[in-house]
C-alpha positions as CSV (number, residue, x, y, z in Angstrom):
1,M,5.9,-16.2,-7.7
2,S,5.1,-12.7,-8.8
3,I,2.3,-10.6,-7.3
4,L,0.9,-7.8,-9.5
5,E,-0.1,-4.8,-7.5
6,R,-2.6,-2.1,-8.7
7,E,-2.7,1.1,-6.8
8,L,-4.8,4.2,-7.1
9,K,-4.2,7.1,-4.6
10,L,-7.0,9.5,-4.1
11,R,-7.0,12.7,-2.0
12,P,-10.3,13.5,-0.2
13,R,-11.9,16.9,-0.8
14,D,-12.5,17.4,2.9
15,A,-11.0,16.1,6.1
16,T,-14.1,14.3,7.3
17,M,-14.6,12.2,4.1
18,M,-12.5,9.2,5.4
19,D,-14.4,9.1,8.6
20,R,-17.7,9.1,6.7
21,L,-16.5,6.3,4.4
22,A,-15.3,4.2,7.4
23,A,-18.8,4.3,8.9
24,L,-20.5,2.9,5.7
25,E,-21.7,-0.7,5.5
26,R,-22.1,-0.5,1.7
27,L,-20.7,1.6,-1.2
28,G,-22.6,0.8,-4.4
29,D,-22.1,-2.9,-5.1
30,F,-19.4,-3.2,-2.5
31,S,-20.0,-4.2,1.1
32,V,-17.8,-4.2,4.2
33,R,-16.3,-7.7,4.9
34,G,-14.4,-6.8,8.0
35,R,-13.0,-4.0,10.0
36,R,-9.8,-3.9,11.9
37,H,-7.1,-1.6,13.1
38,E,-3.5,-2.7,12.9
39,L,-0.2,-1.2,14.1
40,Q,2.4,-1.4,11.4
41,R,6.1,-0.6,11.5
42,N,7.6,-0.2,8.0
43,S,11.3,0.0,7.3
44,F,12.7,0.9,3.9
45,F,16.2,-0.1,2.7
46,D,18.5,1.2,0.1
47,T,22.3,1.3,-0.6
48,S,24.4,4.2,0.6
49,S,24.5,5.5,-3.0
50,R,20.6,5.2,-3.2
51,A,20.9,2.7,-6.1
52,L,17.4,1.2,-5.5
53,G,15.7,4.6,-5.3
54,K,17.4,5.8,-8.5
55,A,16.2,2.6,-10.2
56,R,12.7,3.2,-8.8
57,V,12.7,0.0,-6.7
58,G,11.4,-0.2,-3.2
59,F,12.7,-2.7,-0.6
60,R,10.5,-2.8,2.5
61,R,10.2,-4.8,5.7
62,R,6.7,-4.6,7.4
63,V,6.0,-5.8,10.9
64,I,2.4,-5.9,12.1
65,Q,1.8,-6.0,15.8
66,G,0.5,-9.4,16.9
67,Q,1.8,-11.3,13.9
68,P,4.9,-13.4,14.4
69,L,6.7,-12.8,11.1
70,A,7.6,-9.7,9.1
71,T,6.8,-9.3,5.5
72,W,9.5,-8.3,3.1
73,S,8.5,-6.6,-0.2
74,L,10.5,-5.7,-3.3
75,K,8.5,-3.3,-5.5
76,A,9.6,-2.6,-9.1
77,E,9.0,0.5,-11.2
78,S,5.4,0.9,-12.0
79,V,3.5,1.7,-15.2
80,V,0.8,4.4,-14.8
81,L,-2.3,4.3,-17.0
82,R,-5.1,6.8,-16.3
83,G,-3.9,7.4,-12.8
84,I,-3.6,3.7,-11.8
85,A,-0.1,2.3,-11.1
86,T,0.6,-1.3,-11.9
87,R,3.8,-3.0,-10.8
88,A,5.3,-6.3,-9.7
89,E,5.7,-6.8,-6.0
């Protein structure tokens, strides 16, 4: 099974923007479905020669507090089109 990930990273113009967005119930056609805080621990793995990094591949283990199992992700090189990265995960 292959999961396709699309990612857009934006940088807020001011430091308070994220707090203002977090307080909203609606943003245009979008509405808040749920809110939660989670504590994550992410570990990234590579070979001693950094072969994965050189190949633009990420190998990550994510543990979320309160969940019994970790999630392992292998992320391949992405294709960027108009600022949006698309890659297999």
